[in-house]
C-alpha positions in Angstrom: -0.1 -0.2 0.1 1.3 3.8 -0.5 2.4 5.2 2.0 0.0 8.5 2.9 3.0 11.3 3.2 3.2 13.3 6.2 0.7 10.9 8.0 1.6 10.6 12.1 0.2 9.6 15.0 -0.4 13.5 16.1 -3.0 13.8 13.6 -5.4 10.8 14.7 -8.4 11.4 17.0 -8.8 13.3 20.0 -10.3 10.1 21.4 -7.8 7.8 20.5 -4.7 9.9 21.7 -7.1 9.7 24.9 -8.0 6.5 25.3 -4.1 4.8 25.7 -3.4 8.0 28.2 -1.9 6.7 31.1 -1.3 3.3 29.8 1.6 3.9 26.5 4.7 3.6 28.3 3.9 0.2 30.3 2.4 -1.1 27.6 4.9 -1.6 24.7 2.0 -3.1 21.3 -0.1 0.4 22.0 3.3 2.3 21.3 3.8 0.6 18.6 0.8 1.2 17.2 0.4 5.0 18.0 3.7 5.2 16.0 2.3 4.0 12.5 1.9 6.5 9.5 0.4 3.7 7.0 -1.6 0.8 7.2 0.6 -2.1 6.2 2.5 -0.7 9.5 -0.6 -1.2 11.7 -0.7 -5.2 10.4 2.6 -5.6 10.9 2.2 -4.7 14.4 -0.8 -6.8 14.1 0.9 -9.7 12.8 3.7 -9.9 15.3 1.5 -9.6 18.4 -1.2 -12.0 17.8 -1.1 -13.5 20.9 -0.8 -10.4 23.0 -3.3 -8.3 21.2 -6.5 -6.9 23.9 -9.4 -5.7 23.2 -8.0 -1.6 23.7 -5.3 -2.9 21.1 -7.8 -3.9 18.8 -10.2 -1.1 19.1 -6.9 1.2 18.5 -5.8 -0.7 15.4 -9.2 -0.5 13.4 -9.8 3.1 14.5 -6.2 3.6 12.5 -7.1 1.9 9.4 -10.1 4.3 8.7 -8.5 7.1 9.9 -5.5 6.4 7.4 -8.3 6.0 4.7 -10.4 9.0 5.6 -7.8 11.3 5.2 -7.0 10.6 1.9 -9.4 11.6 -1.2 -12.4 8.9 -1.9 -10.8 8.0 -5.2 -7.5 6.9 -3.1 -8.8 4.9 -1.2 -8.0 1.4 -0.5 -10.4 0.1 1.8 -11.2 -3.5 -0.4 -6.8 -4.1 -0.2 -7.5 -3.9 3.8 -10.5 -6.4 3.6 -8.3 -8.9 1.8 -5.2 -8.4 4.1 -4.6 -11.7 6.5 -4.4 -9.4 9.7 -7.9 -7.8 9.0 -9.3 -11.2 9.2 -7.4 -11.4 12.4 -9.0 -8.0 13.9 -11.9 -8.9 13.0 -11.7 -12.5 14.9 -10.2 -11.2 18.1 -13.3 -8.4 17.9 -15.5 -10.8 18.2 -14.2 -12.8 20.4 -14.0 -9.7 22.6 -17.6 -8.1 22.5 -18.1 -9.1 26.4 -15.1 -7.4 27.8 -15.5 -3.9 25.5 -16.8 -1.1 27.2 -19.9 0.9 25.5 -18.2 3.1 23.9 -15.8 1.2 22.5 -18.5 -1.2 21.1 -20.2 0.9 19.3 -17.1 2.9 18.4 -15.7 -0.6 16.8 -18.9 -1.5 15.1 -19.6 2.1 13.5 -15.3 1.6 12.3 -16.1 -2.1 11.2 -18.9 -0.5 8.9 -16.7 2.5 7.4 -14.4 -0.3 6.7 -17.2 -1.8 4.4 -17.9 -5.2 6.5 -20.9 -6.9 5.5 -23.9 -6.1 7.8 -24.5 -10.0 7.4 -21.4 -10.8 8.7 -20.9 -12.2 12.6 -18.9 -9.6 13.6 -21.6 -7.0 13.4 -24.3 -9.1 13.9 -23.0 -10.0 17.5 -22.1 -6.0 17.7 -25.2 -5.3 17.3 -27.0 -7.6 19.3 -24.6 -6.7 22.4 -25.4 -3.4 21.7 -29.0 -3.6 21.8 -28.9 -5.1 25.1 -26.9 -1.7 26.5 -29.1 0.7 24.5 -30.3 1.6 28.0 -26.9 2.5 29.0 -25.5 4.5 26.5 -24.6 8.0 26.4 -26.1 9.7 24.1 -23.3 10.7 22.2 -22.6 6.9 21.9 -26.2 6.6 21.2 -26.2 8.8 18.3 -23.4 7.1 16.8 -25.0 3.6 16.6 -28.1 5.2 15.2 -26.1 5.8 12.3 -24.5 2.2 12.3 -28.0 1.0 12.1 -29.3 3.8 9.2 -26.3 2.3 7.1 -27.7 -1.4 7.4 -30.8 0.0 6.1 -32.5 -0.4 9.8 -34.2 3.0 10.0 -37.8 1.6 10.5 -36.5 -1.3 12.6 -37.4 -2.0 16.2 -34.2 -1.2 17.4 -34.4 2.2 16.0 -38.1 2.4 17.6 -36.1 1.9 21.0 -33.8 4.5 20.3 -36.7 7.3 19.5 -38.3 6.5 22.8 -35.0 7.0 24.6 -34.4 10.1 22.9 -37.9 11.2 23.9 -37.0 10.5 27.8 -34.0 12.0 27.4 -34.2 15.1 25.2 -33.5 17.3 27.5 -30.5 16.3 28.8 -29.2 16.3 25.0 -26.7 19.3 25.0 -24.2 18.8 22.0 -26.1 20.0 18.8 -24.0 17.2 16.5 -25.6 14.4 18.7 -29.3 15.6 18.5 -28.6 16.5 14.5 -27.3 12.8 14.0 -30.2 11.7 16.2 -32.8 13.8 14.4 -31.8 12.5 10.6 -31.7 8.6 12.4 -35.2 8.7 13.7 -36.4 10.5 11.4 -38.9 7.8 10.1 -40.4 6.7 13.7 -41.4 10.4 15.0 -44.5 11.1 16.3 -45.9 14.8 15.9 -45.7 15.8 19.1 -41.4 14.8 19.3 -41.2 15.8 15.6 -41.7 19.4 17.1 -40.1 18.8 20.2 -37.1 18.0 18.3 -37.5 21.0 16.1 -37.7 23.3 19.3 -34.3 21.6 20.2 -32.7 22.1 17.3 -33.6 25.8 16.8 -32.2 26.4 20.5 -29.3 25.0 18.8 -28.4 26.7 15.9 -29.1 29.9 17.5 -26.3 29.2 20.0 -23.9 26.9 18.2 -20.4 27.9 16.1 -21.8 28.5 12.4 -18.7 27.5 10.9 -20.1 24.2 11.8 -22.7 23.4 9.0 -23.1 19.7 8.8 -25.6 20.5 12.2 -27.3 22.0 9.8 -27.6 19.9 6.6 -28.6 17.0 9.1 -31.7 19.5 10.2 -32.6 20.3 7.0 -32.9 16.5 5.7 -34.8 15.8 8.8 -37.4 17.9 7.7 -37.3 16.4 4.3 -37.5 12.7 6.1 -40.4 14.2 8.4 -41.9 16.0 5.1 -42.4 18.7 7.4 -42.0 21.9 5.6 -41.4 24.3 9.1 -40.2 27.6 7.3 -38.5 29.1 10.1 -36.1 26.6 11.0 -35.6 25.8 7.2 -34.3 30.0 7.3 -32.3 29.4 9.9 -30.6 26.1 8.2 -30.2 28.1 5.0 -28.2 30.8 6.7 -25.7 29.0 8.5 -25.7 27.1 5.3 -25.1 30.2 3.2 -22.7 31.5 5.8 -20.1 27.9 4.9 -20.7 27.3 1.2 -17.4 27.9 -0.2 -16.3 24.9 2.3 -18.9 22.7 0.6 -18.0 20.5 -2.5 -20.4 19.5 -5.7 -21.6 16.6 -3.6 -22.6 18.4 -0.6 -24.4 21.2 -2.7 -26.1 18.7 -5.1 -27.8 17.3 -2.1 -28.9 20.6 0.0 -30.3 22.1 -3.5 -32.2 18.6 -4.3 -33.5 18.7 -0.5 -35.1 22.2 -1.3 -36.1 21.4 -4.4 -37.8 18.5 -2.9 -39.7 20.7 0.0 -40.1 23.4 -2.5 -38.2 25.9 0.1 -36.9 28.1 -3.1 -33.7 30.1 -2.3 -32.3 32.5 -5.1 -29.5 34.2 -2.7 -28.2 29.8 -1.7 -29.1 28.9 -5.6 -26.6 32.0 -6.5 -23.9 31.7 -4.3 -23.8 27.8 -5.0 -23.4 28.6 -8.8 -20.4 31.1 -8.3 -18.8 27.5 -6.0 -19.6 25.3 -8.6 -18.0 27.1 -11.2 -14.7 27.5 -9.0 -14.8 23.9 -8.3 -15.1 22.8 -12.2 -11.2 22.9 -13.0 -10.6 20.6 -9.8 -13.2 18.4 -10.7 -11.6 16.2 -13.0 -12.5 12.5 -11.8 -15.7 10.7 -13.0 -17.1 11.0 -9.5 -16.8 14.7 -8.6 -17.6 15.9 -12.2 -20.7 13.9 -12.4 -21.6 15.8 -9.0 -20.5 19.4 -10.2 -22.5 18.7 -14.1 -25.8 17.4 -12.2 -25.8 20.4 -9.7 -24.7 23.1 -12.5 -26.0 22.6 -15.8 -29.5 23.1 -15.1 -28.5 26.8 -13.7 -25.6 27.3 -15.9 -25.6 30.0 -19.2 -25.8 28.3 -22.7 -21.6 28.8 -22.9 -21.0 27.2 -19.2 -23.3 24.1 -20.7 -21.1 23.6 -23.4 -18.3 23.1 -21.5 -19.5 20.7 -19.7 -21.0 18.4 -22.0 -17.3 18.5 -23.9 -15.9 17.9 -20.7 -18.7 15.0 -19.9 -18.0 13.5 -23.7 -14.6 12.9 -22.7 -15.3 11.3 -19.4 -18.4 9.3 -20.4 -16.6 6.2 -20.9 -15.6 5.8 -17.3 -18.9 6.4 -15.8 -20.5 4.3 -13.4 -23.8 2.8 -13.7 -25.3 5.4 -10.9 -23.7 8.4 -12.7 -25.1 7.5 -16.4 -28.4 7.1 -14.9 -27.9 10.6 -13.4 -26.0 12.5 -16.1 -29.3 11.1 -18.8 -31.3 12.5 -16.0 -29.3 16.1 -16.2 -29.3 16.1 -20.2 -33.4 15.3 -19.5 -33.2 18.4 -17.7 -32.0 20.8 -19.3 -33.2 19.5 -23.0 -29.5 18.5 -24.5 -29.3 18.3 -27.9 -25.5 16.5 -28.1 -26.3 13.7 -29.7 -22.8 12.3 -29.6 -22.9 12.6 -25.3 -26.5 11.0 -25.3 -25.0 8.0 -27.2 -21.9 7.9 -24.9 -24.2 7.6 -21.9 -26.5 5.6 -23.1 -23.7 3.1 -24.3 -22.8 3.2 -20.5 -26.6 2.3 -19.7 -26.8 -0.5 -21.9 -23.7 -1.9 -20.6 -24.9 -1.4 -17.0 -28.5 -2.1 -17.8 -28.8 -5.4 -15.4 -27.3 -3.8 -12.1 -30.0 -0.9 -12.0 -33.2 -1.5 -9.5 -36.9 -1.0 -10.1 -37.0 3.1 -9.7 -33.6 3.7 -11.7 -35.2 1.9 -14.5 -38.0 4.7 -14.3 -35.5 7.4 -13.9 -34.0 6.1 -17.0 -36.8 5.3 -19.4 -38.1 8.7 -18.6 -35.2 10.6 -19.0 -34.8 9.0 -22.4 -38.3 9.5 -23.1 -38.1 12.6 -22.8 -34.9 13.1 -24.3 -36.8 11.3 -27.6 -33.9 8.7 -27.7 -34.2 6.4 -30.5 -31.9 3.1 -29.6 -34.0 0.2 -30.6 -31.6 -2.3 -28.6 -31.6 -0.1 -25.4 -35.3 0.6 -25.5 -36.1 -3.1 -25.9 -33.6 -4.3 -22.8 -34.9 -1.3 -20.6 -38.8 -3.3 -22.0 -37.9 -6.8 -21.2 -35.6 -5.9 -17.9 -38.9 -3.9 -16.5 -41.2 -7.0 -17.3 -39.1 -9.5 -15.6 -39.1 -7.2 -12.8 -42.7 -6.5 -12.8 -43.9 -10.1 -12.6 -41.5 -10.7 -9.6 -42.7 -7.3 -7.8 -45.1 -7.4 -4.7 -44.6 -3.9 -3.7 -47.6 -1.8 -4.8 -44.9 1.5 -5.4 -42.5 -0.7 -7.5 -45.6 -2.3 -9.5 -46.6 1.6 -10.0 -43.2 2.9 -10.9 -42.7 0.0 -13.4 -46.3 0.0 -15.1 -45.5 4.1 -15.5 -42.1 2.7 -17.4 -43.9 0.5 -20.1 -46.3 3.0 -20.6 -43.5 5.3 -21.7 -42.0 2.3 -24.0 -43.3 1.4 -27.2 -45.7 -1.0 -27.1 -45.8 -5.0 -27.6 -47.6 -7.9 -26.2 -47.3 -7.6 -22.3 -50.0 -5.7 -21.1 -51.4 -9.2 -20.0 -48.6 -9.4 -17.3 -49.0 -5.6 -16.3 -52.6 -6.3 -15.8 -52.3 -9.6 -13.6 -49.9 -7.7 -11.3 -51.6 -4.2 -11.4 -54.5 -6.5 -10.5 -52.9 -8.0 -7.7 -51.9 -4.7 -6.0 -54.6 -2.6 -6.6 -56.7 -3.3 -3.1 -53.3 -2.3 -1.5 -52.5 1.0 -3.7 -53.0 4.7 -2.2 -54.6 7.1 -4.4 -51.4 8.4 -6.0 -50.5 5.4 -7.0 -53.9 4.4 -8.5 -54.0 7.9 -10.4 -50.5 6.7 -11.9 -51.2 3.0 -13.1 -55.0 4.3 -14.5 -53.0 7.2 -16.3 -50.7 4.3 -17.9 -53.7 2.0 -18.9 -55.4 4.7 -20.2 -52.9 5.9 -22.9 -52.5 2.3 -23.9 -55.9 2.3 -24.3 -56.1 5.1 -26.6 -53.1 5.2 -28.6 -52.4 1.6 -29.6 -54.8 0.6 -32.5 -54.0 -2.7 -32.9 -56.1 -3.9 -29.7 -58.8 -5.9 -30.0 -62.6 -5.7 -28.6 -61.8 -8.5 -25.8 -58.3 -6.4 -25.2 -60.4 -3.2 -24.8 -62.6 -5.2 -22.4 -60.0 -6.7 -20.4 -58.4 -3.0 -19.8 -61.7 -1.4 -19.0 -62.5 -3.9 -16.5 -59.0 -2.9 -14.5 -60.2 0.7 -15.1 -63.0 0.0 -13.3 -60.9 -1.8 -10.8 -58.7 1.0 -10.3 -61.8 3.4 -10.0 -63.4 1.0 -7.7 -60.5 1.1 -5.2 -60.5 5.0 -5.1 -63.9 5.5 -4.5 -63.5 2.5 -1.3 -60.3 4.7 -0.4 -62.2 7.7 -0.1 -65.2 6.3 1.5 -63.0 4.7 4.4 -60.6 8.5 4.2 -61.2 9.8 7.9 -57.6 11.4 8.3 -57.4 15.0 6.1 -53.8 15.3 6.3 -53.3 11.2 5.0 -55.1 12.3 2.4 -53.9 15.4 1.3 -50.2 13.3 1.2 -51.7 10.8 -0.7 -53.2 13.4 -3.1 -50.4 15.1 -3.3 -48.8 13.1 -6.4 -51.7 12.3 -8.4 -51.7 13.0 -11.5 -54.0 12.6 -15.0 -56.7 14.6 -16.0 -58.6 11.2 -16.9 -58.3 10.3 -13.6 -59.6 12.9 -11.4 -62.6 13.5 -13.9 -64.0 10.5 -13.2 -63.8 10.8 -9.7 -63.5 14.2 -8.9 -67.0 14.8 -6.9 -66.6 12.1 -4.6 -63.3 13.3 -3.7 -64.9 17.0 -3.0 -67.2 15.1 -1.1 -64.5 13.1 0.8 -62.8 16.6 1.5 -66.3 18.6 2.8 -66.8 15.5 5.0 -63.7 15.9 6.7 -63.9 19.7 6.3 -63.8 19.9 10.7 -60.1 19.3 10.7 -58.8 21.6 7.9 -56.3 23.9 10.2 -53.9 26.6 10.0 -51.0 23.5 9.4 -52.7 21.7 6.1 -54.8 24.7 4.9 -51.8 25.5 2.5 -52.0 22.0 1.4 -55.6 21.9 0.7 -55.7 25.0 -1.2 -53.0 23.8 -3.8 -55.3 20.6 -4.3 -58.0 22.9 -5.0 -55.8 24.4 -7.8 -55.0 22.0 -9.3 -58.5 20.1 -9.2 -59.5 23.3 -11.1 -62.6 23.0 -9.1 -64.5 25.3 -7.5 -66.2 24.1 -3.9 -67.5 27.0 -2.1 -68.0 25.3 1.1 -64.5 24.5 1.0 -62.9 27.9 0.2 -65.2 29.4 2.9 -63.7 27.0 5.6 -60.2 27.9 4.0 -61.0 31.6 4.3 -62.2 31.4 7.9 -59.2 29.3 9.0 -56.8 32.1 7.7 -58.3 34.4 9.3 -58.8 33.3 12.6 -55.3 31.7 12.2 -53.0 34.5 10.3 -50.3 35.1 12.3 -49.5 31.5 12.8 -49.5 31.3 9.3 -45.7 31.3 7.7 -45.6 35.2 4.9 -44.3 32.3 2.0 -47.8 30.1 2.4 -49.7 33.0 1.4 -49.3 33.0 -2.1 -50.4 29.3 -2.5 -53.1 30.1 -0.2 -54.5 32.9 -1.6 -54.5 31.4 -5.6 -57.6 29.2 -5.8 -59.4 32.4 -4.9 -58.0 34.6 -7.5 -57.2 31.3 -10.0 -60.9 29.9 -9.8 -62.2 33.2 -9.4 -64.1 33.1 -6.5 -65.5 35.7 -4.4 -66.3 35.0 -0.4 -68.4 36.5 1.7 -65.2 37.1 3.4 -62.5 38.0 1.0 -61.7 41.5 1.6 -61.2 40.3 5.3 -59.2 37.3 3.7 -57.2 39.5 1.3 -56.3 42.4 3.9 -55.6 40.0 6.6 -53.0 38.1 3.9 -51.8 41.7 2.5 -51.0 42.7 6.3 -49.3 39.3 7.0 -46.5 39.5 4.5 -46.1 43.4 4.0 -43.6 43.3 6.5 -41.6 40.3 5.2 -41.7 41.9 1.4 -37.6 41.8 1.1 -37.9 38.1 2.8 -39.2 36.3 -0.4 -37.7 34.6 -3.0 -37.9 37.6 -6.2 -39.9 35.2 -8.4 -42.4 34.4 -5.7 -43.1 38.1 -5.1 -44.1 38.2 -8.3 -46.2 35.3 -8.7 -47.6 36.9 -5.4 -48.5 40.1 -7.3 -49.8 38.5 -10.2 -52.3 36.0 -7.8 -53.5 39.6 -6.4 -54.0 41.8 -9.5 -56.3 38.4 -10.8 -58.1 39.2 -7.9 -58.1 43.3 -8.5 -55.9 43.7 -5.5 -52.8 45.9 -5.9 -50.9 46.6 -2.4 -48.6 49.8 -3.4 -45.9 48.4 -1.1 -46.2 45.0 -2.9 -46.0 46.7 -6.5 -43.2 49.3 -6.0 -40.9 46.6 -4.6 -41.5 44.4 -7.4 -41.0 47.2 -10.3 -38.1 48.6 -8.2 -34.6 48.6 -10.3 -32.8 47.1 -7.6 -35.5 44.1 -7.6 -35.6 43.5 -11.6 -32.0 42.6 -11.1 -32.2 40.4 -8.6 -34.8 38.8 -10.3 -32.9 38.4 -13.4 -29.8 37.0 -10.8 -32.2 34.2 -9.4 -33.7 33.8 -13.0 -30.7 32.7 -14.6 -30.6 29.6 -12.1 -34.0 28.0 -12.6 -34.6 25.9 -15.1 -35.5 27.2 -18.5 -39.6 26.8 -18.1 -40.1 28.4 -15.0 -37.8 31.3 -16.5 -40.2 31.7 -19.0 -43.4 31.1 -16.8 -42.4 33.8 -14.3 -41.5 36.5 -17.1 -44.6 36.1 -18.7 -46.2 36.9 -15.1 -44.4 40.0 -14.8 -45.3 41.1 -17.7 -48.9 40.3 -17.3 -48.5 41.9 -14.0 -46.7 44.9 -15.6 -50.0 45.2 -18.0 -52.2 45.1 -15.0 -50.8 47.6 -12.9 -50.2 49.9 -16.3 -53.8 49.3 -16.9 -55.1 49.4 -13.7 -53.2 51.5 -11.1 -51.7 54.6 -13.5 -51.3 56.3 -10.5 -48.6 54.4 -9.4 -46.6 55.6 -12.6 -45.0 52.2 -13.2 -43.4 52.4 -17.0 -44.9 49.2 -19.8 -41.4 48.0 -20.5 -42.6 44.8 -22.2 -43.5 46.2 -25.5 -39.8 44.3 -27.0 -40.8 41.2 -25.1 -44.4 40.7 -26.6 -43.1 41.1 -29.9 -41.0 38.7 -29.6 -43.8 36.6 -28.1 -45.9 37.9 -31.2 -43.2 36.1 -33.8 -43.2 33.2 -31.9 -46.6 32.0 -31.5 -48.2 29.5 -34.3 -51.5 31.0 -35.3 -52.8 28.3 -35.8 -56.5 28.1 -36.9 -58.6 25.4 -35.4 -62.0 24.1 -36.6 -64.0 26.0 -34.4 -62.4 29.2 -35.1 -62.7 28.9 -38.8 -66.4 28.4 -38.0 -66.9 31.5 -36.1 -65.0 33.3 -38.5 -67.2 32.0 -40.9 -70.3 32.8 -39.1 -69.0 36.1 -38.5 -68.5 37.1 -41.6 -71.9 36.1 -42.7 -73.6 37.8 -40.0 -71.8 41.2 -40.7 -72.1 41.5 -44.4 -68.3 40.0 -45.5 -65.1 38.4 -44.3 -63.8 42.3 -44.5 -65.8 43.6 -41.8 -64.0 40.8 -39.4 -60.3 40.9 -38.1 -58.5 37.5 -37.0 -56.2 37.4 -34.5 -55.5 41.0 -34.0 -53.4 42.6 -31.4 -54.7 45.1 -29.1 -52.2 47.6 -27.1 -50.9 46.0 -24.4 -50.7 43.1 -26.5 -53.8 40.9 -25.7 -54.6 38.9 -28.9 -58.2 39.2 -29.8 -59.5 35.9 -31.1 -62.0 38.2 -33.6 -62.3 42.1 -33.8 -64.9 44.4 -35.5 -65.7 47.7 -35.5 -69.1 49.0 -35.9 -69.9 52.5 -36.3 -72.5 54.8 -34.1 -75.6 53.3 -36.0 -74.1 49.9 -35.0 -73.2 48.9 -38.7 -69.8 47.3 -39.3 -67.0 49.2 -40.6 -64.4 47.0 -43.1 -60.9 46.9 -42.6 -58.1 48.3 -45.2 -56.0 44.9 -44.7 -56.7 41.8 -43.6 -55.0 38.9 -42.1 -53.3 36.5 -44.3 -54.5 32.8 -44.3 -52.2 29.7 -45.4 -52.5 26.2 -45.4 -49.5 24.2 -43.9 -48.6 20.5 -45.4 -50.2 19.3 -42.7 -53.3 20.6 -44.2 -53.9 22.8 -40.9 -55.1 26.3 -41.1 -52.9 28.9 -40.1 -53.0 33.3 -39.7 -50.5 35.7 -39.8 -50.5 38.0 -37.3 -50.6 41.6 -37.7 -48.6 43.9 -35.4 -50.0 46.3 -32.9 -49.1 49.2 -35.4 -51.0 47.5 -38.5 -53.9 46.3 -36.5 -55.0 49.5 -34.8 -56.9 51.7 -37.1 -58.8 54.9 -36.2 -62.4 55.0 -35.4 -64.4 57.6 -36.8 -66.2 59.9 -34.0 -69.6 57.4 -32.3 -67.6 54.0 -33.8 -66.7 51.2 -31.3 -64.5 48.4 -31.5 -65.8 45.2 -30.3 -63.5 42.1 -29.4 -65.5 38.4 -30.2 -64.1 36.3 -27.4 -64.2 32.2 -28.1 -64.4 31.0 -24.3 -63.5 27.0 -24.3 -63.1 24.8 -21.5 -60.2 26.2 -20.2 -61.4 29.4 -19.4 -64.0 28.1 -16.6 -63.4 25.6 -13.3 -63.8 22.2 -13.9 -67.7 20.8 -14.4 -69.4 24.6 -14.4 -69.5 27.4 -15.8 -67.9 29.8 -13.5 -65.2 31.7 -15.3 -61.6 31.5 -14.3 -59.8 34.3 -13.2 -57.4 34.8 -16.4 -60.9 35.2 -18.2 -62.5 37.9 -16.3 -59.5 40.5 -15.6 -58.8 39.9 -19.5 -62.5 41.4 -20.2 -61.4 44.1 -17.6 -58.8 45.1 -19.3 -59.8 44.9 -23.0 -62.8 47.7 -21.5 -60.2 49.3 -19.9 -58.8 49.6 -23.6 -62.2 50.6 -25.5 -63.8 47.8 -26.4 -67.1 46.2 -25.9 -66.6 42.3 -25.1 -68.4 39.9 -26.4 -67.9 36.3 -25.2 -69.1 32.9 -26.4 -68.6 30.2 -23.9 -68.2 27.0 -25.5 -71.4 24.9 -23.8 -73.5 27.6 -25.3 -71.7 27.7 -29.1 -72.1 23.9 -28.8 -75.4 23.3 -27.2 -78.2 21.5 -28.8 -79.8 25.0 -29.1 -77.7 26.0 -31.8 -77.6 22.9 -34.1 -78.2 24.6 -37.3 -76.6 27.6 -39.3 -79.0 30.0 -38.6 -79.5 29.5 -35.1 -75.8 30.2 -35.1 -76.2 33.0 -36.9 -79.1 34.5 -34.8 -76.9 33.8 -31.7 -74.3 36.1 -32.9 -76.6 38.5 -34.1 -78.0 38.7 -30.3 -74.4 38.7 -28.5 -72.9 41.3 -31.3 -75.5 43.6 -31.7 -78.6 43.3 -29.3 -76.2 43.2 -26.2 -74.1 46.2 -27.4 -76.9 48.3 -28.2 -78.9 47.7 -24.2 
């Protein structure tokens, strides 16, 4: 083995030196061990003194072996060589024989060290050490208890009765814990077994330690964040304290640590612009030193999604050079990241695909899902790899008995080209359906419905089979809803429920179930319920009123960052609660003192949501449209995925437009002219069949197509479905130019958009512009004729701009009453002339 230059006994942990104080002069073996500087020297001392070795000698020798390894970079460690050394076996046998005479702290230390040196958890030595530790558990000092908890976690025993006993001891002795590291380790290890009461007690204790501990030890804060992630509790005050400590220490972090933290933040939806910006700077600093596959992969998967195009290109070029050296998991992570950044680097993708193909048989079901999803999003065409993925997924599915695995594998197969494997899927899904939660049932239903919809080769028998399976899944969902009696559990299950088809079928029953548990709505779950109602796109006044009452009553308990998601269904679904003014005023008062602590893009989303409901708090608007804030927003959006970047910029434009039109007294300038012109050019201008029909009918009603303009653009860039002009006698006025209609190669009709300057012609005195808007189903709440907030604000703004707005709801246009051409014409005449003249 290679010696580690400059390593001597002075670098050993204090515990090792203290262990031998007072005995070193009398014990020659200890003296020989202490002067060892490399592993081979330790093994030499062990080999020459086998008969003399005591438990102290074994403990020191083992811990020195790990210490030498720990001080080396991960790539230079030689753990496998150590394990294969004959004297390492000697140490293992001696340790197992001397368990009974070990002190409590030594017992745990030796177990911890052997696990660090990759001794198999099923090895008799590890089993004996764990068994002995269990017998002594109640006597352990808290430091040893925390170290033992790590050992159990490393052995995947985080939900074992033994870990449960540790959680019970922590509950009893929490007040005696006086070390932040001990507490944070225990919190992380027992997180899967804590009750809500113990969770809150641990959070209070951790919060105190974070206020008083040395802020340079950021690992305590990292473990607390992991604890909050594991218990699925986004406790904002504690997250913010942790973030401050982590932010202060980011210059010490490697790419792996930053990757873990950003992943935790994203999962918990804890948006931290400052941390992401600092992380980006730190990762760029690490670029030159991250040259091996392990460190580079961590750097790539963390930096690429937030990097500029130039930096991404450099990262992809380096990845291409290292691709052949990647491990199976590294190739999987690379594929996921390439999908996230929508990479078009075919050479790199082919290399990654080759590595995945080479290691395909080592992947677990969840990893297969991640790989398949990434390749699906990348539109990767490799028939051999796709076939292999499908075959392995089918083999896994045939053996799987776990509902979440069957769910994931079904979803994997739904993304792959169809083959004759549906009977296998049907059989496995049918076997686990009754054990699936609401989210899993939703995922499976969506996959099955996709097969039925997309595969033309199904015969009637197959359709009947799958129809029966969908009915079974539907029945399971009904039963689960009927039995539900805990709102928090139901919200947790529905959090990841996906697929419009599934929710459409059971929407009403889901709402009934939520109403049945309405008395359980409180300030801790009101945000999650609001998010669910927004996603369901269904207006339920009793639930909305209950949310409103809870928010008003407990507004001081609700974190200011929860205001946006809580208010969103009210503005988006256009619900004017009986307590609306009180609700909005309470929320505005709650977040106003904290405006400076909001993430920039979240503040934009909050302002936009309030504008939909016709609320424009002056302090908020002036903050958002300040030069300083817009600079911070630009910096943040540089680190966000493209989809979020585009979404937020569009919302900023819409808020800018709303403020200019509705609050001119704020003197906010309109600065989105160029942005809107670019959006206008990108639009495809496709004319759907229903638009063609309305366009034709309007032409007939008004006396010719030259009296109608399709796709007119208003000031402030609203695109109007159809525009016409009427003089003071309500007679149509012609347009001097018309939108040009084109037929594409796919036989679809397109129209050429006109700019604002070209589409805006002066009107004679007394004349008026009429905006005719067709309102499809997206303009309304699901299963109702209730208009959403976007539809109303658009009408409000067009009226401010001088338009008379005529709205044509889809359910009226497609109704049986208007099934003839004459009925449609009469309908349009009434809308345009009679309503306008009234």
